[in-house]
N, C-alpha and C positions, 0 to 999 in steps of 0.2 A: 504494500499499500505506499501511497506517497507520503512522505514525511515521517514514517515510522522509525527511520534511523535515528531521528533527532529526539525521540521520546525518551523519557527517564526510564531507568531499569524498572521492570515490573509493570510498565504502563503499556496499555494496548492502543492507546490513542494519542497521537502526536499532533502536530499541526496538519489537520486534515485526514488523519488516520480513521481506522474504523472504530465504532464504539463498543464492539463485543470483543471478548477475548477468544482466541482460537479454539473451536470445538467445545467449549463448556456450556454455551447458551446463556451465560451470565454476563452482565455488563462488567467492564473492567473495574477492578477494585471492589466487587461486589461478592466477595467470598462469604461474608456474613450479612445476613438480611438486615440487621439493626445495628447501627452506631459502632462504637469502639468498645472493646472490653476493658476492664480495669488494667491500668498499666500502660495502655497504649496512648499515644499522644492524642489530644482532641483535635477535631477538624476533619477534613476529608482525606482519605488515603490517596495514594497515587493513582491517577488515571480517571478521576471522577470530574472530567471537564476542566482541569487546571492546565495552564500553559505549561509547555514542556520544560521551561527554564526554572520553574518554581520547584524547590525541594518538597519531597513528600512529607507528610505529616504536619505541615504548617496549617494553622487555621485560616481559612478565607476571610475575605472582607465582611461576609455576612455572619461569621461567628461559628462556633461549634455545632455539630449536627443536633437536631432537636428529636431525632429518633430514639425510641426507648431501647434499652440494652437487649440483647437477644435473650440472656438468662437473668432472671431476677435473683439476686443474691440474698436480699433481705427485704423486709417489709418496713416502711417507715412508720415510726410511732406516730399516732395523731398528735396534733398541737395540744399541749397540755397533759399529755399521757403519761408523764413522769410520775414517780412516787409522790403522794400526797404527804408523806412524812420522810424523814432521814432514813438512808438505808440501814442504820443500826437499830432502828425500831422494829419490833416484832411485825410479822407479816400482816396480821389484822389491822394494825395501826397504820400501816403504809397504804391501806385501801379503805380507809374510814368513809369517804364520801359514797362509795358504791355499798358499802355495808350499811350505811345510814339510809340510803334509798331502798335497799332490799329489805332491811328491818322494818321500816315503816309500811312497805307494801305487804309483807307478811303479816304484820298486825292487822292491816286492813282486811286481808283474806280471812284471818282468824274471826275477826268481828263479823264478817259476812257469814261465816260459817255458824255463828251463834245467832243468826236470824236477825241481823240488824243490817240489812243490805245497804240502805241509804248511807248510814255512817261509815260503814266499811268501804264503800265505793268513793266516799268523799276523801277518805284518809289515803287510799291508793292514788287517786287523782292529785292530791296535794303532795304525795311523795314524789310523783313525777315532776310536778312543778318545782318542788324543792330540788330535784336533781338538775333541772334546767338552771335554776339559780346558782347552784354550786358550780356548774360547768361554766357559767358566765363570769362569776366573780373571782374564782380560784385559779391560780396560774397553773397549778398541777393537781389534776384529780384522779390519777391512777387509771384504773380500769373502767371508771365511768366514761372516760373519753374513748368513744368508738370510731367516729368519723371526724370530720372537720368540726370545729367549734360551732359554726353556723348551723350545719346539719344537725348536730346533737341538740342544740338549743331548739330548733324547729320541731324536732321530733319529740323530744321530752316534754317541751312546753305545749305543743299541740295535742299530743295524745293526754297529757294530764288535764288540760282545760277541756277537751271532749268528754273525759270521764267525769269530771266535776259537773259539767252542764248536764250530761245524762242522769247522773245521780240526783240532782236538784229537780229535774223534770220528770223523774220516774213517777209512774202512778201506782196506787191511788195517793190522793192528797199531795199533789206536787208542791214543792216548796218555792218553785219558780215557774211562774206561768207566763208564757209568751203568746199574746193574742193570735198572732198571725199563724201559728203553728196549729192551733185548734182548727182554724179555718181550712188550713191545708189538709189537715187530718180528715175532717168532715167531707171535704171535696174528693179526697182519694178514696174513701170508704164507700161513698154513696154509689 
């Protein structure tokens, strides 16, 4: 091909050369489907559309590749997912935010089991709202951090609010009456 003699070693495309490597069906420099593995320099590898005079392994003007690595070596801890107490503290103390939410939820389930549905459901909903408050205010909440802070706040707070509202509107003798809901119910039942 024209210009292949000027290409850098290991490169299949020089100035006007072909884009594929001989007989492999892969584009030059595409031996791995995603980015660089740890220990390799960032940026494009040789033969990915760079001029032949530019050394291999240098980052291009557009910056390093944004492709994910081929093999995931570790899972990133969610923001705020560190220990809630120092490492020398016993294991339960390091996870006190999660244990507080689980303890309050267990208490609510126990109260529901003793035939006080509305009070137990309120405690469960308030435990989830408390979990959202802990996730928002504390820098580290241990295993209470599952996803990003926004996602955890949205899910804990939303589910807690829904449970509290449903407990307040439960029949018979609802503690919270929303007039348009009765109209919707009568309209759908008729």
